[in-house]
C-alpha positions as CSV (number, residue, x, y, z in Angstrom):
1,M,20.0,-30.8,32.2
2,S,22.3,-33.0,34.1
3,E,23.2,-32.7,37.3
4,I,26.7,-31.7,38.5
5,N,29.0,-34.4,40.2
6,I,30.4,-32.7,43.2
7,D,33.4,-35.3,43.3
8,E,34.0,-34.6,39.5
9,I,34.9,-31.1,40.5
10,M,36.7,-31.6,43.5
11,R,39.1,-34.2,41.0
12,E,39.2,-31.2,38.7
13,I,40.0,-29.0,41.5
14,K,43.0,-31.1,42.6
15,A,44.2,-31.7,39.1
16,R,43.9,-27.6,38.3
17,A,46.3,-27.3,41.3
18,A,48.6,-30.0,40.4
19,R,49.1,-28.0,37.0
20,R,49.3,-24.7,38.6
21,R,52.1,-25.8,41.2
22,N,53.6,-27.0,37.6
23,D,52.9,-23.8,35.6
24,E,54.8,-21.9,38.7
25,Q,57.4,-24.2,37.8
26,L,58.0,-22.9,34.9
27,F,56.6,-19.6,35.0
28,P,58.5,-18.0,38.2
29,G,57.1,-14.5,39.2
30,R,54.0,-14.5,37.2
31,H,50.1,-13.0,38.6
32,P,47.8,-16.3,38.7
33,E,45.3,-14.9,36.5
34,E,48.6,-14.6,33.8
35,Q,48.9,-17.7,33.6
36,P,47.5,-19.1,30.7
37,Q,44.3,-20.6,30.5
38,A,42.5,-23.5,29.6
39,S,40.2,-22.5,26.1
40,H,36.5,-23.1,26.9
41,T,34.6,-24.7,24.4
42,C,30.1,-24.3,23.2
43,G,29.8,-27.3,22.6
44,D,29.5,-28.7,18.9
45,L,28.6,-25.8,16.9
46,H,29.3,-25.5,13.2
47,P,29.0,-22.6,11.1
48,V,25.9,-22.0,9.2
49,D,27.2,-21.5,5.1
50,V,25.2,-20.3,2.2
51,P,23.5,-23.4,1.2
52,P,24.6,-23.4,-2.3
53,R,21.0,-23.0,-3.5
54,L,20.4,-19.2,-2.1
55,R,21.8,-17.6,-4.8
56,V,19.6,-14.7,-7.0
57,R,19.5,-15.6,-9.9
58,R,19.3,-13.6,-12.9
59,V,16.4,-14.4,-15.6
60,N,18.0,-15.2,-18.9
61,D,16.9,-12.8,-20.9
62,G,18.8,-14.7,-24.2
63,D,21.8,-16.1,-25.5
64,A,24.8,-14.5,-27.1
65,L,24.8,-14.0,-30.7
66,E,27.4,-17.4,-32.1
67,F,29.8,-15.9,-34.6
68,R,29.5,-16.3,-37.7
69,T,31.0,-15.2,-40.9
70,A,27.2,-14.7,-42.4
71,Y,23.6,-14.0,-40.8
72,S,20.1,-13.7,-41.9
73,L,18.2,-10.6,-40.7
74,A,15.7,-13.2,-38.4
75,D,19.1,-14.0,-36.7
76,F,19.1,-10.2,-34.9
77,L,15.0,-10.3,-34.5
78,Q,14.3,-12.6,-31.9
79,Y,16.6,-10.6,-29.7
80,H,15.2,-7.1,-28.0
81,D,16.5,-4.6,-25.9
82,S,19.8,-4.1,-24.5
83,L,20.4,-7.9,-25.7
84,F,19.5,-6.9,-29.5
85,I,22.2,-3.7,-29.0
86,R,25.1,-6.3,-27.7
87,N,24.4,-9.1,-30.6
88,A,24.3,-6.1,-33.9
89,Y,28.2,-5.2,-32.2
90,R,28.7,-8.8,-31.6
91,G,27.2,-10.3,-35.5
92,I,28.0,-6.8,-37.8
93,L,31.1,-5.5,-36.3
94,G,32.3,-8.3,-34.5
95,R,33.2,-6.5,-31.3
96,E,31.2,-5.7,-28.1
97,P,29.6,-2.7,-28.3
98,D,31.5,0.7,-26.6
99,E,29.6,2.7,-24.3
100,Q,28.7,5.5,-26.3
101,G,27.1,3.7,-29.0
102,Y,25.5,1.3,-26.7
103,H,23.2,4.2,-24.7
104,Y,23.0,5.8,-27.7
105,Y,21.4,2.8,-29.7
106,L,18.9,1.6,-26.8
107,T,17.8,5.2,-26.5
108,K,16.7,5.5,-29.8
109,L,15.4,1.9,-29.8
110,R,13.2,2.2,-26.2
111,N,12.4,6.0,-27.7
112,G,10.4,5.1,-30.9
113,A,12.7,6.8,-33.0
114,F,14.9,3.4,-34.8
115,N,13.7,0.1,-34.9
116,K,15.5,-2.8,-35.2
117,I,16.4,-2.7,-38.7
118,D,17.9,0.9,-38.6
119,V,19.6,0.0,-36.3
120,L,21.4,-3.1,-37.9
121,G,21.6,-1.0,-41.2
122,R,23.6,2.2,-39.5
123,L,26.1,-0.5,-37.8
124,R,26.7,-2.4,-41.0
125,Y,26.5,0.4,-43.8
126,S,28.5,2.8,-41.2
127,T,32.6,2.8,-41.9
128,E,33.3,0.0,-39.2
129,G,30.9,-2.2,-40.5
130,R,31.7,-1.8,-44.3
131,Y,35.5,-2.9,-43.5
132,V,33.9,-6.2,-42.2
133,A,32.2,-6.5,-44.4
134,K,30.1,-8.8,-42.6
135,R,26.9,-10.8,-44.7
136,I,23.1,-10.1,-43.9
137,R,20.1,-11.1,-45.7
138,G,17.3,-9.8,-46.5
139,L,18.5,-6.6,-44.7
140,V,18.8,-4.1,-48.1
141,L,15.8,-3.3,-48.7
142,P,13.6,-2.9,-45.0
143,F,16.8,-0.5,-45.0
144,V,16.5,1.3,-48.0
145,F,12.8,1.5,-47.4
146,N,12.5,3.2,-43.6
147,S,15.2,5.3,-45.4
148,M,12.5,6.6,-47.4
149,C,10.5,6.8,-44.3
150,R,12.2,9.4,-43.6
151,I,12.2,12.0,-46.2
152,P,9.8,14.4,-45.2
153,M,6.1,14.6,-46.5
154,V,7.1,11.5,-48.9
155,G,8.1,9.4,-45.9
156,Y,4.5,10.0,-43.7
157,L,2.9,8.8,-47.3
158,V,5.1,6.0,-47.4
159,R,4.8,4.9,-44.0
160,L,0.8,5.1,-43.4
161,G,0.7,2.3,-46.7
162,A,3.2,0.6,-45.9
163,G,1.7,0.2,-42.1
164,I,-1.9,-0.4,-43.6
165,L,-0.4,-3.3,-45.8
166,Q,2.0,-4.8,-42.9
167,L,-1.0,-4.5,-40.3
168,P,-1.3,-7.8,-39.9
169,R,2.4,-8.2,-39.2
170,I,2.3,-5.8,-37.1
171,I,-0.4,-6.8,-34.8
172,N,1.8,-10.4,-34.6
173,S,4.7,-8.4,-34.1
174,I,2.9,-7.2,-31.2
175,Y,1.4,-10.1,-30.3
176,R,5.0,-11.6,-29.6
177,S,6.2,-8.7,-28.3
178,E,3.4,-9.2,-25.5
179,A,4.4,-12.6,-25.1
180,F,8.4,-12.8,-24.5
181,T,7.5,-9.9,-21.8
182,Q,4.8,-12.0,-20.2
183,A,6.9,-15.1,-20.2
184,Q,9.9,-12.7,-19.1
185,L,7.9,-11.4,-16.2
186,T,6.8,-15.1,-15.1
187,A,10.2,-16.2,-15.0
188,I,11.1,-12.9,-12.5
189,R,8.3,-14.0,-10.9
190,Q,9.0,-17.7,-10.4
191,N,12.3,-16.8,-9.5
192,A,11.5,-13.9,-6.5
193,G,9.1,-17.1,-5.2
194,E,12.0,-19.5,-4.8
195,F,14.6,-17.5,-3.4
196,A,12.4,-16.0,-1.3
197,E,11.2,-19.4,0.1
198,E,14.8,-20.0,0.7
199,L,15.8,-17.0,2.3
200,E,13.4,-17.7,5.0
201,M,14.4,-21.2,5.5
202,F,17.6,-19.7,5.8
203,L,16.8,-17.2,8.0
204,T,15.1,-19.9,10.0
205,A,17.9,-22.2,10.1
206,T,20.2,-19.6,11.1
207,A,17.8,-18.4,14.0
208,Q,18.2,-21.4,15.7
209,T,21.9,-22.1,15.2
210,I,22.4,-18.5,16.4
211,N,20.1,-19.0,19.3
212,T,21.6,-22.8,20.5
213,L,25.1,-20.8,20.3
214,I,23.6,-18.1,22.5
215,D,22.5,-20.9,24.8
216,A,25.9,-22.4,24.9
217,V,27.3,-19.8,25.1
218,T,25.9,-18.5,28.2
219,R,25.7,-21.7,30.1
220,N,29.6,-22.0,29.2
221,K,30.4,-18.3,30.6
222,T,27.8,-19.1,34.3
223,D,30.6,-22.4,34.4
224,Q,33.4,-20.7,34.1
225,S,32.6,-17.8,36.5
226,S,31.9,-19.8,39.1
227,F,34.5,-22.2,38.6
228,E,37.1,-19.5,38.6
229,Q,35.3,-18.4,41.8
230,V,35.6,-21.5,43.0
231,R,39.8,-22.5,42.3
232,R,40.4,-18.8,44.2
233,E,39.1,-20.1,46.4
234,V,40.6,-23.8,46.4
235,T,43.9,-21.1,45.8
236,A,43.3,-19.1,48.7
237,L,43.1,-22.3,51.0
238,R,45.4,-23.8,49.5
239,T,48.2,-20.8,50.1
240,E,46.5,-20.7,53.9
241,K,46.6,-24.6,53.9
242,A,43.2,-24.6,55.1
243,G,42.2,-27.3,56.7
244,Q,39.4,-30.1,56.1
245,A,36.9,-28.6,57.5
246,E,37.0,-25.7,54.7
247,L,37.2,-28.0,51.8
248,L,34.2,-29.2,53.2
249,Q,32.2,-25.9,53.3
250,V,33.9,-25.6,49.9
251,K,31.8,-28.8,49.0
252,Q,28.8,-27.1,50.2
253,Q,28.9,-23.9,48.3
254,I,29.3,-25.8,45.5
255,Q,26.3,-28.0,45.9
256,H,24.2,-24.6,46.8
257,L,25.7,-23.0,43.3
258,S,24.7,-26.5,41.7
259,H,21.0,-26.0,43.1
260,T,21.1,-21.8,42.5
261,K,22.1,-22.9,38.9
262,A,19.0,-25.4,38.6
263,D,17.0,-22.8,40.0
264,K,18.0,-19.6,37.5
265,E,16.8,-22.2,34.5
266,T,13.6,-23.0,35.8
267,L,12.9,-19.3,36.7
268,T,14.6,-18.9,32.7
269,N,12.2,-21.7,31.7
270,I,9.4,-20.0,33.3
271,Q,9.5,-16.8,32.7
272,Q,9.9,-18.3,28.9
273,Q,6.4,-19.7,29.2
274,L,4.7,-16.5,30.4
275,A,6.3,-14.8,28.0
276,E,4.6,-17.3,25.0
277,I,1.8,-17.3,27.3
278,N,1.3,-13.8,27.0
279,V,2.1,-13.4,23.4
280,I,-1.1,-15.6,22.8
281,A,-3.1,-13.4,25.5
282,N,-2.3,-10.5,22.5
283,E,-3.7,-12.9,20.1
284,L,-6.9,-13.9,21.5
285,R,-7.4,-10.4,23.2
286,G,-6.8,-9.7,19.0
287,L,-8.7,-12.3,17.8
288,H,-11.8,-11.6,20.1
289,I,-11.7,-7.9,19.1
290,T,-11.8,-8.8,15.4
291,I,-14.6,-11.2,16.2
292,Q,-16.8,-8.0,17.7
293,R,-16.5,-6.2,14.6
294,A,-17.2,-9.3,12.1
295,L,-20.2,-9.8,15.1
296,Q,-21.5,-6.1,14.6
297,Q,-20.9,-5.8,10.2
298,L,-23.0,-9.4,10.5
299,R,-25.8,-7.4,12.7
300,E,-25.7,-4.5,10.1
301,F,-25.9,-6.8,7.3
302,Q,-28.8,-8.7,8.5
303,Q,-30.2,-5.1,9.6
304,K,-30.0,-4.4,5.9
305,M,-31.0,-7.7,3.9
306,L,-34.2,-7.3,6.8
307,A,-34.5,-3.9,5.4
308,Q,-34.4,-4.7,1.6
309,E,-36.8,-8.1,2.3
310,H,-39.3,-5.4,3.4
311,E,-38.7,-3.2,0.3
312,F,-38.7,-6.4,-2.1
313,T,-41.8,-7.4,-0.5
314,E,-44.0,-4.4,-0.7
315,A,-42.8,-4.1,-4.3
316,I,-43.5,-7.2,-5.2
317,D,-47.3,-6.2,-3.2
318,E,-47.5,-3.1,-5.2
319,L,-46.3,-5.4,-8.7
320,Q,-49.0,-8.1,-8.0
321,E,-51.6,-5.7,-7.1
322,A,-50.6,-3.3,-10.6
323,L,-51.2,-6.4,-12.5
324,A,-54.1,-7.3,-10.9
325,E,-55.4,-3.9,-11.5
326,E,-54.6,-4.0,-15.3
327,E,-55.6,-7.4,-15.6
328,M,-59.1,-6.0,-14.4
329,M,-58.6,-3.3,-16.4
330,R,-58.7,-5.6,-19.7
331,G,-60.8,-7.8,-18.5
332,A,-65.3,-7.7,-20.0
333,S,-65.6,-7.5,-15.7
334,Y,-64.5,-3.6,-15.5
335,A,-66.5,-3.2,-18.9
336,A,-69.3,-4.4,-17.1
337,F,-68.2,-2.2,-13.9
338,E,-68.0,1.2,-16.1
339,E,-71.5,0.6,-17.8
340,N,-73.1,0.3,-13.7
341,F,-71.3,3.4,-12.8
342,R,-70.1,5.7,-15.8
343,G,-73.7,6.5,-17.0
344,T,-75.4,5.3,-20.8
345,R,-73.6,6.3,-23.5
346,E,-75.9,9.1,-24.1
347,E,-75.2,11.2,-20.7
348,V,-71.4,10.5,-21.5
349,K,-71.7,12.2,-24.8
350,R,-73.9,14.5,-23.0
351,R,-71.8,15.6,-20.2
352,L,-68.3,15.7,-22.6
353,G,-69.9,18.3,-25.0
354,I,-69.3,21.2,-23.0
355,Y,-65.5,21.0,-24.7
356,M,-67.0,21.1,-28.0
357,P,-66.8,24.9,-27.3
358,Y,-63.0,24.6,-26.5
359,L,-62.3,22.4,-29.7
360,E,-63.8,25.9,-31.9
361,Q,-61.6,28.1,-30.5
362,L,-58.5,26.4,-31.3
363,P,-56.5,28.0,-34.6
364,P,-57.2,26.4,-37.6
365,E,-54.1,25.1,-38.6
366,I,-54.9,22.7,-34.8
367,K,-58.4,21.5,-35.6
368,T,-57.4,19.8,-38.6
369,M,-54.7,17.6,-37.5
370,T,-55.2,14.7,-35.4
371,M,-57.1,14.6,-31.7
372,L,-55.7,11.5,-29.7
373,D,-57.9,10.2,-27.0
374,L,-55.8,8.5,-23.8
375,G,-58.4,5.7,-22.1
376,C,-61.1,6.1,-24.8
377,G,-63.1,3.5,-23.2
378,R,-66.6,2.9,-24.7
379,G,-66.0,5.8,-27.1
380,E,-68.3,8.6,-26.4
381,W,-65.9,11.5,-27.2
382,L,-64.6,9.9,-30.4
383,E,-68.1,9.6,-31.7
384,L,-69.0,13.4,-30.5
385,L,-65.4,13.9,-32.1
386,Q,-66.8,12.7,-35.7
387,E,-69.7,14.3,-35.4
388,H,-67.6,17.3,-35.2
389,A,-66.0,16.0,-38.8
390,Y,-62.7,15.8,-36.1
391,R,-59.9,12.9,-36.8
392,A,-59.2,11.2,-34.0
393,I,-57.5,8.5,-32.9
394,G,-58.0,6.6,-29.8
395,V,-56.3,4.1,-26.9
396,E,-57.3,1.6,-24.7
397,I,-56.7,-1.2,-23.3
398,N,-59.8,-3.2,-22.2
399,H,-60.4,-5.7,-25.1
400,R,-64.3,-5.9,-25.1
401,M,-64.5,-2.0,-25.4
402,I,-62.1,-1.9,-28.1
403,E,-64.2,-4.1,-29.7
404,A,-67.6,-2.0,-29.5
405,C,-65.1,1.0,-30.9
406,R,-64.0,-0.4,-33.9
407,S,-67.0,-2.2,-34.6
408,S,-68.5,1.2,-34.5
409,G,-66.7,2.2,-36.9
410,F,-63.8,4.0,-34.6
411,D,-59.9,4.5,-35.2
412,V,-58.8,3.0,-31.5
413,I,-55.4,1.5,-31.1
414,E,-55.1,-1.4,-28.1
415,D,-52.2,-0.4,-26.1
416,D,-51.0,1.2,-23.0
417,A,-51.0,5.5,-22.4
418,I,-47.9,5.7,-21.2
419,N,-46.4,3.0,-23.8
420,Y,-48.0,4.8,-27.1
421,I,-47.8,8.3,-26.8
422,K,-43.6,8.3,-25.7
423,N,-43.4,6.6,-29.2
424,L,-45.4,9.0,-31.2
425,E,-43.5,12.0,-33.0
426,A,-42.7,15.4,-31.3
427,E,-45.8,17.9,-32.4
428,S,-47.7,15.4,-34.0
429,M,-51.3,16.3,-32.3
430,G,-53.5,18.4,-32.0
431,V,-55.6,18.3,-29.0
432,V,-54.7,15.3,-26.0
433,T,-57.8,14.2,-23.9
434,G,-58.0,11.8,-20.9
435,F,-61.5,11.6,-19.3
436,H,-61.2,9.8,-16.1
437,V,-57.4,8.7,-16.9
438,I,-54.9,10.4,-14.7
439,E,-57.1,9.0,-11.0
440,H,-56.1,4.7,-12.6
441,L,-51.8,6.2,-12.3
442,T,-49.5,6.7,-10.0
443,L,-47.4,10.7,-9.4
444,R,-44.7,9.6,-11.4
445,N,-46.3,8.1,-14.2
446,R,-48.8,11.0,-14.6
447,I,-45.9,13.6,-14.8
448,R,-44.5,11.1,-17.0
449,L,-48.0,11.2,-18.8
450,F,-48.1,15.2,-18.5
451,D,-44.8,15.7,-20.3
452,E,-45.5,12.9,-23.2
453,T,-48.5,15.3,-23.7
454,L,-46.5,18.5,-23.8
455,R,-43.8,16.6,-26.6
456,V,-46.4,15.4,-29.1
457,L,-48.5,18.4,-29.2
458,A,-48.3,21.2,-32.2
459,P,-47.3,25.1,-30.6
460,G,-50.6,26.1,-29.8
461,G,-52.1,22.6,-29.4
462,M,-54.6,22.1,-25.9
463,A,-54.6,19.1,-23.2
464,I,-58.0,18.1,-21.7
465,F,-57.6,15.8,-18.3
466,E,-61.2,15.2,-16.6
467,T,-61.2,13.8,-13.1
468,P,-63.7,13.1,-10.3
469,N,-63.6,16.1,-8.0
470,P,-62.7,15.5,-4.2
471,E,-64.4,18.9,-3.4
472,N,-67.5,17.3,-3.1
473,L,-68.0,15.3,0.0
474,M,-69.9,12.6,-1.5
475,V,-67.4,12.0,-4.4
476,G,-64.0,12.7,-1.8
477,A,-65.3,10.2,1.0
478,C,-66.8,7.5,-1.0
479,E,-67.7,7.5,-5.0
480,F,-64.0,7.9,-6.0
481,Y,-63.8,4.5,-4.1
482,S,-66.0,2.7,-6.1
483,D,-63.7,1.9,-8.7
484,P,-61.3,-0.3,-7.2
485,T,-58.4,1.0,-9.5
486,H,-58.1,4.1,-8.6
487,K,-55.5,5.3,-6.6
488,R,-56.0,8.5,-4.9
489,P,-58.3,11.9,-5.5
490,I,-56.2,14.8,-6.8
491,P,-57.4,18.5,-5.2
492,P,-58.1,20.6,-8.5
493,A,-55.3,23.0,-7.7
494,T,-52.8,20.0,-6.9
495,L,-53.4,19.0,-11.0
496,Q,-53.4,22.0,-12.1
497,Y,-50.1,23.4,-10.4
498,F,-48.3,20.0,-11.8
499,M,-49.6,20.7,-15.8
500,Q,-47.8,23.8,-15.1
501,S,-44.8,22.6,-13.5
502,C,-44.6,20.5,-16.3
503,G,-45.2,23.3,-19.3
504,F,-48.3,23.7,-19.8
505,L,-49.9,28.1,-20.3
506,N,-53.0,29.1,-19.9
507,T,-54.4,26.5,-17.6
508,V,-57.6,26.7,-16.3
509,I,-59.9,24.4,-13.7
510,L,-63.4,23.7,-15.4
511,R,-66.3,21.9,-12.7
512,V,-68.3,19.7,-15.1
513,N,-71.0,17.7,-13.9
514,K,-73.4,19.6,-10.8
515,N,-75.2,17.5,-8.4
516,E,-79.2,17.6,-9.1
517,Q,-79.9,15.3,-6.4
518,Q,-79.5,18.1,-3.3
519,P,-80.7,18.3,0.7
520,A,-82.8,21.2,1.6
521,D,-82.3,20.7,5.2
522,N,-78.7,21.9,6.1
523,Q,-77.0,24.3,4.3
524,P,-73.3,23.6,5.1
525,V,-73.6,20.1,3.6
526,E,-75.8,21.4,1.1
527,S,-72.9,23.4,-0.4
528,L,-70.7,20.7,0.4
529,L,-72.5,18.4,-1.5
530,S,-73.5,20.9,-4.2
531,V,-70.2,21.1,-5.6
532,E,-69.6,19.9,-9.5
533,K,-68.7,15.8,-9.0
534,D,-66.3,15.8,-11.8
535,Y,-63.7,18.6,-12.7
536,A,-60.8,19.4,-15.6
537,V,-57.7,21.1,-16.3
538,I,-57.3,22.2,-19.6
539,G,-53.7,23.4,-20.5
540,Y,-52.3,24.6,-23.4
541,K,-48.7,24.5,-25.5
542,G,-46.8,27.0,-26.5
């Protein structure tokens, strides 16, 4: 900011005093405030013109059809919507469309009542069109065909046949219309983007010019009011014929006014800086809140990731354990394990013989059907069924046991029990058995096995599922866990409930294989150890 020169102001005061005296001579009796005032300018400010590029540009939807004595049909079909209607009038009738006709044909065209051929034909063969008699090559046959299509019943069949024959052309027309629409939308978006950029630049320049103008006007008004006050004081001094001391006092006031003006401008700058600091502080506070929210979301995401990682680790462990168990059950080591803990072949056949009376009680049509033994093992139950002339097949996953069964002449399928039974046809089996199978399954797979068993059983068929009995103290506390592939013991009432809930009827619990070695010195312990070591739940399909 330039400093105020006191000497120049004094010279200006004296010059204005001289002009005042001249004005009084030219305009006698007029009040000083009524004299013509000097005009004040606000610096080199110029009005802001709208840039020549800042104009709303219309999307070009096509050129007007040029006038010719004859046209082809393609000359009109290249246009669309309102431009098509206008060019149709221009080309066929040689004039611009009237308002009523324009809206009529445009509405029909947009709602699908007319197509372009209909519009062209109706204009060409109207009274006015016949009078103008403009030739359009290729219009007659399509227009006649469209007219035939509007005949009730017959027109529908004609349109149907023509639509099938012209399907490739229709699809091509759809593609062209889609491309035209996309081109129009692209042009609109491009023009809108360019106009927005130019408008933003213009508004920014206008805002800067307005701010400059406001500052200049503010400074001019402040200077003008200050100098008007000095002029009045000088005029008063001159009127009262003040001395040199009073003029000196005026000079001091002018100097004080200069310092006050500078202080005000400094204060204004400080206020502007404080306002900017407040804006920045508000932005920082908003940024701080945003960062806090982001950190909270990050912590929640980390917790979810940890939980998912824990679940994923558990799932991998379970899968690895299941694969290890399945590998063990398929290998020779498990076959040897069964030989050691299951008992001899003759002992197992003798224990399974307890179920033969239940087979004999089945209806004759059920006894003649195939019987399925899941997890048939060494084939003791298959051998027992064969001896009683029942037709049976077994399912097993252990390679060594499968070879033993097949070498004995039994029909055994190498597959997982659930995977095999779910692919069987409904009501295709008379009896389904599973001896010491379900304790190897999870609860979910156990329910799946019961559901599939009920599905493949014929009405009146029977299911038998035998498992270790945890009611026996030795079995529930020790012997059950001798097999590392066992999941958990299943109490008899629990197994019976699940089979009933899956739809089996007339279920009974049959406890088998009573422990022959009993202690004789402790009655309560004897009762717990004397319970049968295995049990089965037998159910029927209604």
